[in-house]
MOPAC internal coordinates of N, CA, C and O (Angstrom, degrees):
PM7 1SCF
backbone

  N    0.0000 0     0.00 0     0.00 0    0    0    0
  C    1.4510 1     0.00 0     0.00 0    1    0    0
  C    1.5296 1   108.84 1     0.00 0    2    1    0
  O    1.2310 1   121.24 1   -45.36 1    3    2    1
  N    1.2876 1   115.23 1   134.64 1    3    2    1
  C    1.4617 1   120.89 1  -178.16 1    5    3    2
  C    1.5240 1   110.77 1   -74.48 1    6    5    3
  O    1.2310 1   121.45 1   -31.25 1    7    6    5
  N    1.3221 1   114.83 1   148.75 1    7    6    5
  C    1.4631 1   119.24 1   173.44 1    9    7    6
  C    1.5288 1   108.08 1   -72.80 1   10    9    7
  O    1.2310 1   119.86 1   -17.58 1   11   10    9
  N    1.3307 1   117.87 1   162.42 1   11   10    9
  C    1.4674 1   119.27 1   176.94 1   13   11   10
  C    1.5314 1   112.42 1   -56.41 1   14   13   11
  O    1.2310 1   120.21 1   141.32 1   15   14   13
  N    1.3183 1   117.20 1   -38.68 1   15   14   13
  C    1.4650 1   120.47 1   179.68 1   17   15   14
  C    1.5289 1   110.45 1   -64.31 1   18   17   15
  O    1.2310 1   120.23 1   135.65 1   19   18   17
  N    1.3309 1   117.16 1   -44.35 1   19   18   17
  C    1.4626 1   120.69 1   178.67 1   21   19   18
  C    1.5276 1   111.05 1   -64.39 1   22   21   19
  O    1.2310 1   120.57 1   137.76 1   23   22   21
  N    1.3291 1   116.51 1   -42.24 1   23   22   21
  C    1.4676 1   120.51 1   179.98 1   25   23   22
  C    1.5339 1   110.57 1   -63.42 1   26   25   23
  O    1.2310 1   120.32 1   140.15 1   27   26   25
  N    1.3325 1   117.00 1   -39.85 1   27   26   25
  C    1.4606 1   120.86 1   178.59 1   29   27   26
  C    1.5210 1   110.84 1   -64.15 1   30   29   27
  O    1.2310 1   120.72 1   137.73 1   31   30   29
  N    1.3272 1   116.23 1   -42.27 1   31   30   29
  C    1.4711 1   120.39 1   178.62 1   33   31   30
  C    1.5260 1   110.41 1   -61.25 1   34   33   31
  O    1.2310 1   120.35 1   134.22 1   35   34   33
  N    1.3212 1   116.94 1   -45.78 1   35   34   33
  C    1.4675 1   120.92 1  -179.94 1   37   35   34
  C    1.5239 1   110.98 1   -62.46 1   38   37   35
  O    1.2310 1   120.71 1   135.91 1   39   38   37
  N    1.3223 1   116.24 1   -44.09 1   39   38   37
  C    1.4562 1   120.30 1  -179.74 1   41   39   38
  C    1.5244 1   110.09 1   -60.34 1   42   41   39
  O    1.2310 1   120.16 1   133.24 1   43   42   41
  N    1.3127 1   117.29 1   -46.76 1   43   42   41
  C    1.4711 1   121.89 1  -178.75 1   45   43   42
  C    1.5221 1   110.88 1   -64.77 1   46   45   43
  O    1.2310 1   120.11 1   140.03 1   47   46   45
  N    1.3185 1   117.39 1   -39.97 1   47   46   45
  C    1.4663 1   120.76 1   179.98 1   49   47   46
  C    1.5265 1   111.88 1   -62.46 1   50   49   47
  O    1.2310 1   120.08 1   150.78 1   51   50   49
  N    1.3231 1   117.45 1   -29.22 1   51   50   49
  C    1.4631 1   120.82 1  -178.81 1   53   51   50
  C    1.5351 1   113.35 1   -86.90 1   54   53   51
  O    1.2310 1   120.70 1   175.88 1   55   54   53
  N    1.3179 1   116.28 1    -4.12 1   55   54   53
  C    1.4657 1   119.90 1   179.44 1   57   55   54
  C    1.5250 1   109.49 1   -87.03 1   58   57   55
  O    1.2310 1   120.32 1   -24.27 1   59   58   57
  N    1.3371 1   117.00 1   155.73 1   59   58   57
  C    1.4622 1   119.66 1   178.42 1   61   59   58
  C    1.5296 1   111.07 1   -65.08 1   62   61   59
  O    1.2310 1   120.70 1   -26.66 1   63   62   61
  N    1.3333 1   116.28 1   153.34 1   63   62   61
  C    1.4617 1   121.01 1  -179.16 1   65   63   62
  C    1.5238 1   112.40 1   -60.50 1   66   65   63
  O    1.2310 1   119.79 1   152.53 1   67   66   65
  N    1.3079 1   118.00 1   -27.47 1   67   66   65
  C    1.4571 1   120.71 1  -178.44 1   69   67   66
  C    1.5349 1   113.06 1   -88.45 1   70   69   67
  O    1.2310 1   119.76 1  -167.72 1   71   70   69
  N    1.3303 1   118.05 1    12.28 1   71   70   69
  C    1.4637 1   121.12 1   178.70 1   73   71   70
  C    1.5293 1   109.60 1   -62.04 1   74   73   71
  O    1.2310 1   121.16 1   -42.63 1   75   74   73
  N    1.3262 1   115.39 1   137.37 1   75   74   73
  C    1.4665 1   120.55 1   179.47 1   77   75   74
  C    1.5328 1   109.83 1   -86.43 1   78   77   75
  O    1.2310 1   121.34 1    -9.88 1   79   78   77
  N    1.3381 1   115.04 1   170.12 1   79   78   77
  C    1.4638 1   119.38 1   174.34 1   81   79   78
  C    1.5252 1   110.01 1   -58.25 1   82   81   79
  O    1.2310 1   120.60 1   138.96 1   83   82   81
  N    1.3218 1   116.47 1   -41.04 1   83   82   81
  C    1.4665 1   119.80 1   179.60 1   85   83   82
  C    1.5228 1   111.64 1   -62.92 1   86   85   83
  O    1.2310 1   120.26 1   139.76 1   87   86   85
  N    1.3274 1   117.11 1   -40.24 1   87   86   85
  C    1.4689 1   120.78 1   177.49 1   89   87   86
  C    1.5280 1   110.27 1   -60.56 1   90   89   87
  O    1.2310 1   121.06 1   134.09 1   91   90   89
  N    1.3195 1   115.58 1   -45.91 1   91   90   89
  C    1.4713 1   120.79 1  -178.33 1   93   91   90
  C    1.5278 1   110.34 1   -64.47 1   94   93   91
  O    1.2310 1   120.39 1   133.35 1   95   94   93
  N    1.3209 1   116.85 1   -46.65 1   95   94   93
  C    1.4604 1   120.62 1  -179.05 1   97   95   94
  C    1.5267 1   111.11 1   -63.24 1   98   97   95
  O    1.2310 1   120.31 1   140.53 1   99   98   97
  N    1.3353 1   117.02 1   -39.47 1   99   98   97
  C    1.4573 1   120.66 1   178.53 1  101   99   98
  C    1.5302 1   110.81 1   -62.61 1  102  101   99
  O    1.2310 1   120.58 1   132.66 1  103  102  101
  N    1.3140 1   116.51 1   -47.34 1  103  102  101
  C    1.4662 1   120.30 1  -178.87 1  105  103  102
  C    1.5269 1   111.16 1   -62.60 1  106  105  103
  O    1.2310 1   120.05 1   139.84 1  107  106  105
  N    1.3262 1   117.52 1   -40.16 1  107  106  105
  C    1.4657 1   120.64 1   177.70 1  109  107  106
  C    1.5281 1   110.86 1   -65.00 1  110  109  107
  O    1.2310 1   120.65 1   139.00 1  111  110  109
  N    1.3298 1   116.36 1   -41.00 1  111  110  109
  C    1.4611 1   121.36 1   178.78 1  113  111  110
  C    1.5317 1   110.78 1   -61.83 1  114  113  111
  O    1.2310 1   120.63 1   132.14 1  115  114  113
  N    1.3214 1   116.40 1   -47.86 1  115  114  113
  C    1.4649 1   120.75 1  -179.23 1  117  115  114
  C    1.5223 1   110.21 1   -62.68 1  118  117  115
  O    1.2310 1   120.13 1   135.83 1  119  118  117
  N    1.3210 1   117.35 1   -44.17 1  119  118  117
  C    1.4653 1   120.52 1   179.58 1  121  119  118
  C    1.5243 1   111.01 1   -60.36 1  122  121  119
  O    1.2310 1   120.63 1   136.92 1  123  122  121
  N    1.3248 1   116.39 1   -43.08 1  123  122  121
  C    1.4624 1   120.25 1   179.75 1  125  123  122
  C    1.5219 1   110.88 1   -63.09 1  126  125  123
  O    1.2310 1   120.15 1   137.58 1  127  126  125
  N    1.3239 1   117.32 1   -42.42 1  127  126  125
  C    1.4620 1   120.76 1  -179.62 1  129  127  126
  C    1.5256 1   111.68 1   -65.96 1  130  129  127
  O    1.2310 1   120.53 1   140.64 1  131  130  129
  N    1.3270 1   116.60 1   -39.36 1  131  130  129
  C    1.4653 1   120.05 1   178.27 1  133  131  130
  C    1.5223 1   110.30 1   -64.58 1  134  133  131
  O    1.2310 1   120.53 1   135.11 1  135  134  133
  N    1.3376 1   116.60 1   -44.89 1  135  134  133
  C    1.4646 1   119.79 1   179.28 1  137  135  134
  C    1.5264 1   111.27 1   -62.94 1  138  137  135
  O    1.2310 1   120.10 1   141.06 1  139  138  137
  N    1.3312 1   117.42 1   -38.94 1  139  138  137
  C    1.4637 1   120.59 1   177.64 1  141  139  138
  C    1.5288 1   110.29 1   -64.04 1  142  141  139
  O    1.2310 1   120.13 1   140.50 1  143  142  141
  N    1.3254 1   117.35 1   -39.50 1  143  142  141
  C    1.4584 1   120.99 1   178.04 1  145  143  142
  C    1.5130 1   112.45 1   -65.93 1  146  145  143
  O    1.2310 1   120.45 1   137.50 1  147  146  145
  N    1.3207 1   116.75 1   -42.50 1  147  146  145
  C    1.4661 1   120.44 1   177.92 1  149  147  146
  C    1.5277 1   111.21 1   -64.16 1  150  149  147
  O    1.2310 1   120.51 1   142.80 1  151  150  149
  N    1.3266 1   116.63 1   -37.20 1  151  150  149
  C    1.4669 1   120.73 1   177.50 1  153  151  150
  C    1.5277 1   109.87 1   -65.10 1  154  153  151
  O    1.2310 1   120.43 1   138.13 1  155  154  153
  N    1.3328 1   116.77 1   -41.87 1  155  154  153
  C    1.4635 1   120.65 1   178.69 1  157  155  154
  C    1.5246 1   110.93 1   -61.25 1  158  157  155
  O    1.2310 1   120.37 1   138.56 1  159  158  157
  N    1.3151 1   116.89 1   -41.44 1  159  158  157
  C    1.4633 1   120.98 1   178.00 1  161  159  158
  C    1.5266 1   110.14 1   -63.00 1  162  161  159
  O    1.2310 1   120.69 1   133.60 1  163  162  161
  N    1.3278 1   116.29 1   -46.40 1  163  162  161
  C    1.4648 1   120.63 1  -179.12 1  165  163  162
  C    1.5307 1   111.55 1   -61.57 1  166  165  163
  O    1.2310 1   120.55 1   148.04 1  167  166  165
  N    1.3291 1   116.56 1   -31.96 1  167  166  165
  C    1.4666 1   121.26 1  -179.48 1  169  167  166
  C    1.5271 1   112.53 1   -88.78 1  170  169  167
  O    1.2310 1   120.52 1   178.98 1  171  170  169
  N    1.3289 1   116.62 1    -1.02 1  171  170  169
  C    1.4613 1   120.38 1   178.64 1  173  171  170
  C    1.5189 1   113.55 1    77.37 1  174  173  171
  O    1.2310 1   120.33 1  -161.72 1  175  174  173
  N    1.3169 1   116.97 1    18.28 1  175  174  173
  C    1.4696 1   120.81 1   179.67 1  177  175  174
  C    1.5215 1   110.08 1   -92.58 1  178  177  175
  O    1.2310 1   120.90 1  -115.41 1  179  178  177
  N    1.3224 1   115.88 1    64.59 1  179  178  177
  C    1.4639 1   121.42 1   179.82 1  181  179  178
  C    1.5252 1   109.43 1  -131.07 1  182  181  179
  O    1.2310 1   121.50 1   -15.77 1  183  182  181
  N    1.3116 1   114.74 1   164.23 1  183  182  181
  C    1.4602 1   121.12 1   177.01 1  185  183  182
  C    1.5333 1   106.43 1  -122.99 1  186  185  183
  O    1.2310 1   119.96 1   -51.14 1  187  186  185
  N    1.3239 1   117.68 1   128.86 1  187  186  185
  C    1.4636 1   120.03 1  -179.76 1  189  187  186
  C    1.5312 1   112.02 1   -58.99 1  190  189  187
  O    1.2310 1   121.00 1   -33.05 1  191  190  189
  N    1.3162 1   115.69 1   146.95 1  191  190  189
  C    1.4608 1   123.08 1  -178.71 1  193  191  190
  C    1.5221 1   111.71 1   -53.01 1  194  193  191
  O    1.2310 1   120.35 1   135.51 1  195  194  193
  N    1.3111 1   116.94 1   -44.49 1  195  194  193
  C    1.4656 1   120.76 1  -177.84 1  197  195  194
  C    1.5254 1   111.57 1   -62.79 1  198  197  195
  O    1.2310 1   119.87 1   144.53 1  199  198  197
  N    1.3308 1   117.85 1   -35.47 1  199  198  197
  C    1.4671 1   120.46 1   178.10 1  201  199  198
  C    1.5280 1   110.61 1   -65.61 1  202  201  199
  O    1.2310 1   120.24 1   136.46 1  203  202  201
  N    1.3064 1   117.15 1   -43.54 1  203  202  201
  C    1.4678 1   121.17 1   178.99 1  205  203  202
  C    1.5286 1   109.89 1   -64.50 1  206  205  203
  O    1.2310 1   120.95 1   136.04 1  207  206  205
  N    1.3158 1   115.80 1   -43.96 1  207  206  205
  C    1.4649 1   120.50 1   179.57 1  209  207  206
  C    1.5257 1   110.48 1   -59.36 1  210  209  207
  O    1.2310 1   120.49 1   136.37 1  211  210  209
  N    1.3104 1   116.67 1   -43.63 1  211  210  209
  C    1.4650 1   121.60 1   179.92 1  213  211  210
  C    1.5371 1   110.05 1   -64.49 1  214  213  211
  O    1.2310 1   119.91 1   136.87 1  215  214  213
  N    1.3195 1   117.77 1   -43.13 1  215  214  213
  C    1.4677 1   121.25 1   178.62 1  217  215  214
  C    1.5281 1   111.33 1   -60.71 1  218  217  215
  O    1.2310 1   120.76 1   136.15 1  219  218  217
  N    1.3155 1   116.16 1   -43.85 1  219  218  217
  C    1.4613 1   119.95 1  -179.78 1  221  219  218
  C    1.5178 1   111.34 1   -66.44 1  222  221  219
  O    1.2310 1   120.48 1   139.29 1  223  222  221
  N    1.2980 1   116.69 1   -40.71 1  223  222  221
  C    1.4712 1   120.03 1   179.73 1  225  223  222
  C    1.5289 1   110.18 1   -66.98 1  226  225  223
  O    1.2310 1   119.89 1   142.93 1  227  226  225
  N    1.3196 1   117.81 1   -37.07 1  227  226  225
  C    1.4647 1   120.94 1   178.27 1  229  227  226
  C    1.5247 1   110.65 1   -63.29 1  230  229  227
  O    1.2310 1   119.67 1   143.81 1  231  230  229
  N    1.3295 1   118.24 1   -36.19 1  231  230  229
  C    1.4548 1   121.76 1   179.83 1  233  231  230
  C    1.5234 1   112.13 1   -71.72 1  234  233  231
  O    1.2310 1   120.38 1   151.53 1  235  234  233
  N    1.3283 1   116.87 1   -28.47 1  235  234  233
  C    1.4651 1   120.65 1  -178.67 1  237  235  234
  C    1.5210 1   112.45 1   -76.13 1  238  237  235
  O    1.2310 1   119.91 1   155.52 1  239  238  237
  N    1.3148 1   117.77 1   -24.48 1  239  238  237
  C    1.4604 1   120.91 1  -177.26 1  241  239  238
  C    1.5202 1   110.04 1   -71.98 1  242  241  239
  O    1.2310 1   120.87 1   -44.36 1  243  242  241
  N    1.3251 1   115.94 1   135.64 1  243  242  241
  C    1.4770 1   118.51 1   177.70 1  245  243  242
  C    1.5151 1   111.27 1   -66.75 1  246  245  243
  O    1.2310 1   121.15 1   -32.96 1  247  246  245
  N    1.2991 1   115.41 1   147.04 1  247  246  245
  C    1.4684 1   120.35 1  -178.52 1  249  247  246
  C    1.5019 1   112.95 1   -77.60 1  250  249  247
  O    1.2310 1   120.10 1   180.00 1  251  250  249

C-alpha cells in the first residue's frame, strides 16, 4: 500500500500539465475521502441502507 505522499505524487503525475491548484486539491480531497470510506467499510463502521432509509422516513413524518 502506498503512503499518502506516494499516492499524492502518483495522482498528480496522472493529471494534465495544465491542472490548476484547485484541480489538484480537489482530486486529493476526493481520494482521501474515498480511502477513508473504504477503511470504514473494512473496519465494519457502516450502517445498512435500510436503516438509513428508515431513519430518514421517520424524520419526515409529522409529529
